[in-house]
C-alpha positions in Angstrom: 2.4 -9.0 -4.2 2.7 -5.9 -1.9 0.8 -5.8 1.4 -0.4 -2.2 2.0 -3.0 -1.4 4.6 -4.7 1.6 6.2 -3.9 2.8 9.7 -5.2 5.1 12.5 -2.8 8.1 12.3 -2.2 10.5 15.1 -2.1 13.9 13.6 -2.3 17.6 14.4 -5.7 19.4 14.4 -6.5 21.3 11.2 -5.9 24.7 12.8 -2.5 23.6 14.2 -0.9 21.6 11.4 0.9 24.6 9.9 2.5 25.3 13.3 3.2 21.6 14.2 4.7 20.0 11.1 8.4 20.7 10.7 11.4 19.9 8.5 13.9 17.4 9.8 15.6 19.0 12.8 19.0 18.2 11.1 18.2 20.7 8.4 17.9 23.7 10.8 20.8 25.8 11.8 21.3 26.1 15.6 20.0 29.7 15.6 16.9 28.8 13.5 16.2 25.8 15.7 16.4 27.9 18.8 14.1 30.5 17.3 11.5 27.9 16.4 11.6 26.3 19.8 11.4 29.6 21.7 8.6 31.2 19.6 6.4 28.3 18.4 4.9 26.3 21.3 3.1 23.9 18.9 6.0 22.7 16.7 6.9 19.1 16.5 10.5 20.1 17.2 9.5 20.4 20.9 8.7 16.7 20.9 12.0 15.5 19.5 14.1 18.2 21.4 12.6 17.9 24.9 15.9 18.9 26.5 16.7 22.0 24.5 16.9 24.2 27.6 19.0 21.8 29.6 22.8 21.8 29.7 23.2 18.2 30.8 21.7 16.0 28.0 20.5 12.4 28.7 21.7 9.3 27.0 19.7 7.9 24.1 17.1 5.7 25.9 16.5 8.4 28.6 16.1 11.0 26.0 13.7 8.8 24.0 11.6 8.5 27.2 11.4 12.3 27.4 10.4 12.4 23.7 7.5 10.0 24.5 6.5 12.1 27.5 6.4 15.2 25.4 4.4 13.4 22.7 1.9 12.3 25.3 1.6 16.0 26.5 0.8 17.2 23.0 -1.9 14.5 22.8 -3.3 15.4 26.2 -3.4 19.1 25.3 -5.4 18.5 22.1 -2.8 19.5 19.6 -2.7 15.9 18.4 -5.8 13.7 17.8 -6.1 10.0 16.9 -8.1 8.8 13.9 -11.1 6.9 14.9 -10.7 4.2 12.2 -8.1 2.9 9.8 -7.8 4.9 6.7 -5.4 5.9 3.9 -4.2 9.5 3.2 -3.6 11.3 0.0 -0.8 13.8 0.3 0.1 16.4 -2.3 3.0 18.8 -2.4 3.7 21.7 -4.7 7.3 22.8 -4.8 8.0 25.3 -7.5 7.3 23.6 -10.9 7.0 20.2 -9.2 3.8 18.5 -8.0 4.1 15.3 -6.0 1.1 13.3 -4.9 0.7 9.8 -3.5 -0.7 7.6 -0.8 0.4 7.5 2.9 -0.1 4.0 4.1 1.3 1.2 6.3 3.6 -1.1 4.4 4.7 -4.6 5.5 8.0 -5.4 7.1 7.6 -8.8 5.4 7.7 -7.2 2.0 11.0 -5.6 2.9 12.5 -8.8 4.2 11.3 -10.9 1.2 12.5 -8.4 -1.4 9.2 -7.1 -2.7 10.4 -3.7 -1.3 13.8 -3.3 -2.8 16.9 -1.4 -1.6 19.7 0.4 -3.3 21.8 1.6 -0.3 23.6 0.0 2.6 22.5 0.8 6.1 24.8 1.4 9.1 24.3 -1.0 12.0 24.8 1.7 14.7 22.1 3.9 13.1 19.7 1.0 12.7 20.0 0.0 16.4 19.6 3.6 17.5 16.5 4.3 15.5 15.1 0.8 16.5 15.5 1.8 20.1 13.8 5.2 19.4 10.8 3.5 17.8 10.5 1.0 20.6 10.8 3.6 23.4 8.7 6.4 21.9 6.1 4.2 20.3 5.7 6.3 17.2 7.2 7.3 13.9 6.5 10.8 12.4 8.4 10.4 9.1 7.1 8.2 6.3 9.6 6.2 4.2 9.5 7.3 0.5 8.6 4.4 -1.6 8.1 4.4 -5.4 6.5 2.1 -7.9 5.8 2.0 -11.7 2.3 3.7 -11.3 -1.1 2.2 -11.7 -4.1 3.8 -13.5 -6.5 2.8 -10.8 -4.4 4.6 -8.2 -3.9 7.6 -10.5 -7.6 7.9 -11.1 -8.4 7.6 -7.4 -5.9 10.4 -6.6 -7.4 12.6 -9.3 -10.9 12.1 -7.9 -10.1 12.6 -4.2 -8.0 15.7 -4.9 -11.1 17.5 -6.3 -12.7 17.4 -2.9 -12.0 19.7 0.1 -8.6 18.9 1.7 -8.3 18.2 5.4 -5.1 20.2 5.4 -4.0 22.9 3.0 -1.1 25.1 4.1 2.0 26.7 2.7 5.3 26.8 4.5 7.8 29.7 4.6 9.9 28.1 1.9 6.9 28.5 -0.5 6.0 24.8 -0.5 2.3 23.9 -0.4 1.1 20.9 1.5 -2.3 19.2 1.2 -3.8 16.1 2.8 -7.0 14.3 2.2 -8.6 11.4 4.1 -9.3 8.3 2.1 -11.9 6.7 4.3 -14.6 4.9 2.2 -14.6 1.1 2.1 -14.6 1.2 -1.7 -11.5 3.4 -1.9 -9.7 1.5 0.8 -10.3 -1.8 -0.9 -9.2 -0.4 -4.3 -5.8 0.7 -2.8 -5.3 -2.6 -1.0 -6.2 -4.7 -4.0 -4.2 -2.6 -6.5 -1.0 -2.9 -4.5 -1.6 -6.6 -4.0 -0.9 -6.9 -7.8 2.4 -5.0 -7.6 5.5 -7.1 -7.2 8.2 -4.4 -7.2 8.4 -1.4 -4.9 11.6 0.6 -4.3 12.9 2.6 -1.4 13.6 6.1 -2.7 14.5 7.5 0.7 14.4 6.0 4.2 16.6 2.9 4.2 17.5 3.3 7.9 13.9 3.9 8.9 12.8 0.7 7.1 15.6 -1.5 8.4 15.0 -0.2 11.9 11.3 -1.1 11.7 12.3 -4.6 10.5 14.6 -5.0 13.5 11.8 -3.9 15.9 9.4 -6.2 14.3 11.8 -9.2 14.7 12.5 -8.1 18.3 8.8 -7.9 19.3 7.8 -11.1 17.4 4.1 -9.9 17.7 1.0 -11.1 15.8 0.9 -10.3 12.1 -1.7 -7.5 12.5 0.3 -5.7 15.2 1.4 -2.2 14.1 5.1 -3.1 14.7 5.0 -5.3 11.7 4.4 -2.4 9.4 5.9 1.0 8.8 4.5 4.3 7.6 5.3 5.0 3.9 4.5 7.5 1.2 3.9 5.6 -2.0 4.4 7.7 -5.1 4.6 6.8 -8.8 8.2 6.8 -10.1 7.5 9.3 -12.9 6.7 11.9 -10.2 10.0 11.7 -8.4 12.5 14.5 -8.7 16.0 12.9 -8.6 18.7 15.4 -7.9 22.5 14.9 -8.0 24.8 15.0 -5.1 28.0 17.0 -5.8 31.4 16.4 -4.1 33.5 19.0 -2.3 37.1 18.0 -1.5 39.1 20.0 1.0 42.7 19.2 -0.1 44.5 17.7 -3.2 46.3 15.2 -1.1 49.6 17.1 -1.3 49.5 17.6 -5.1 49.8 20.8 -7.0 47.0 21.8 -9.3 49.2 20.9 -12.3 50.1 17.5 -10.9 46.5 16.8 -10.0 45.3 17.6 -13.5 48.1 15.5 -15.0 47.0 12.5 -13.0 43.3 12.9 -13.9 44.2 12.8 -17.6 45.2 9.2 -17.3 41.6 8.1 -17.0 39.6 11.2 -18.1 39.6 13.5 -21.1 39.7 17.0 -19.7 38.7 20.3 -21.4 38.3 23.8 -20.0 34.8 25.1 -20.3 32.6 28.1 -19.6 30.2 26.0 -17.6 30.7 23.1 -15.2 27.7 20.8 -15.6 28.3 17.7 -17.7 25.7 16.6 -20.2 27.2 13.7 -22.2 27.5 10.1 -21.0 30.3 9.5 -18.5 30.9 13.3 -18.3 31.1 15.3 -15.0 32.1 18.8 -14.2 35.0 20.0 -12.1 35.7 23.4 -10.6 39.3 23.9 -9.6 41.6 27.0 -9.1 38.9 29.4 -10.5 38.3 27.4 -13.7 35.6 25.1 -15.0 36.4 21.8 -16.6 34.4 19.0 -18.2 35.8 15.5 -17.5 34.7 12.5 -19.6 35.7 9.0 -18.5 37.8 7.1 -21.0 36.5 3.7 -22.1 38.1 0.9 -20.2 38.6 3.1 -17.1 35.7 1.4 -15.3 33.8 -1.9 -15.3 30.6 -1.7 -17.4 28.0 -3.0 -14.9 25.0 -1.3 -13.3 26.9 0.2 -10.4 30.4 0.8 -11.7 29.1 2.7 -14.8 27.5 5.3 -12.6 29.3 8.7 -12.4 29.8 8.5 -8.5 31.5 5.1 -8.9 33.7 6.2 -11.8 34.8 9.3 -9.9 35.6 7.2 -6.8 37.5 4.5 -8.6 39.6 6.9 -10.8 40.1 10.1 -8.8 38.8 10.1 -5.2 40.5 6.9 -4.1 43.7 6.6 -6.2 44.6 10.3 -6.5 43.0 12.0 -3.5 43.4 9.1 -1.1 39.7 9.0 -0.1 39.1 5.3 0.7 35.8 5.6 2.6 33.5 8.4 1.4 31.1 7.9 4.3 33.8 8.6 7.0 36.6 10.5 5.3 36.7 14.2 6.5 38.4 15.3 3.3 35.1 15.0 1.4 31.6 16.5 1.8 28.5 16.1 -0.2 26.2 18.9 -1.4 22.8 18.4 -2.9 22.4 19.5 -6.5 19.8 22.1 -5.6 22.4 24.2 -3.9 23.3 27.1 -6.3 26.5 26.7 -8.3 27.6 30.1 -7.0 27.8 28.8 -3.5 29.9 25.8 -4.5 32.3 28.0 -6.5 32.5 30.4 -3.5 33.5 27.5 -1.2 36.4 26.6 -3.5 37.4 30.2 -4.3 37.6 31.0 -0.5 40.0 28.1 0.1 37.5 26.2 2.3 37.6 23.5 -0.4 40.2 22.7 -3.1 38.0 21.2 -5.8 34.4 20.5 -6.5 33.0 17.7 -8.7 29.6 18.3 -10.3 27.7 15.1 -11.1 24.6 14.5 -13.1 21.4 13.1 -11.6 21.0 9.3 -11.8 17.9 8.3 -13.7 15.2 6.1 -12.0 15.9 3.4 -14.5 19.5 3.0 -13.2 18.4 3.1 -9.6 15.9 0.3 -10.2 18.4 -1.8 -12.1 20.8 -1.6 -9.1 18.0 -2.6 -6.7 16.7 -5.4 -9.0 20.2 -6.9 -9.2 20.7 -6.7 -5.4 23.6 -4.2 -5.8 24.3 -1.1 -3.8 24.9 2.4 -5.1 27.9 4.5 -4.0 27.3 6.8 -1.0 25.3 10.0 -1.7 24.4 9.0 -5.2 21.0 10.6 -5.2 19.0 13.3 -3.5 15.3 12.5 -4.1 12.3 14.8 -3.7 9.7 15.1 -2.3 10.8 15.6 1.3 7.8 15.4 3.5 7.4 17.5 6.7 7.6 15.5 10.0 4.4 15.1 11.9 1.7 15.6 9.2 0.7 12.0 10.0 2.2 10.0 12.9 2.3 6.2 12.9 1.6 4.6 16.4 3.7 1.5 17.1 2.3 0.6 20.5 
């Protein structure tokens, strides 16, 4: 039984939303971020970068206070407005051939703590604490957690009906992605959403584990009444058949002192290896490798890994048989010899990074299916780092969840 409720969002006015909403600031290069901040006075990036013109940066809590101050300025200047009643939101994104549509809602911290909302990744305590302090100090969250569920006909029918009406927001960003938002504000529609999700027992975090765990920490710290906003977190609920799960590829800078010939010889103890004209694996247990200007297909030999829901996944097999024992990479989250590249990055760029000498070898993995992700979460297991890159990625600030 999932607790899903409407909320009063703070959001940009219709004429400013295309200027205000932004990608995660971490995805901008320094030059692009500077250009956005200097030439767009309405961007959300001003709120989370209040010190961009200052040389001496403040510590976390002091910076978060400045973020809150900037946020209040945007509200006072009329760029942001508060909803006058609790409602749900239908969000739709068109990205190339993909269409994503789902409900933006407030989900319960209790469901996260009791396992109704399931996880498949570890969180880092330091990041949890930092974001908990951010939420507590600023009093808002502008990035919904991406949650997925099996899909329900009543919700699908509601989405189809609402999306035929005029959207509150309808804009396209410079990366050719269309964003639309509708207000779901009738009592009948609100009750349908609440009651439908009350019958759903399993919801999965697709993206946003740290945001969820930080919200839980804040809820426990405040120990407020059940209806308080701090006991919920903003989420985008989308049916699992709409997710686009992309692979994460691995780039390794050095071969741990091995020659190319010795490296290949050691791989052959646990993988069958063949030269290929392409570098994307298709068969079970098969991954690609680009090394010394050549493409290879590697297929794990039976018996080279444990056949359980985590260890049979390509990232785990690669880690267990190559990254750790041959390349000496023991902790993929911290080792500077390895980096991760989302599968939507062109193969030409990956090959270039190896051909240039910036990296010694690239491993090309297949996307992990939603069935495997759910099995890991259902069994209380954890996937290897950077196993999946999941779309959609929502823009920050389209809806903002007030915590105060």
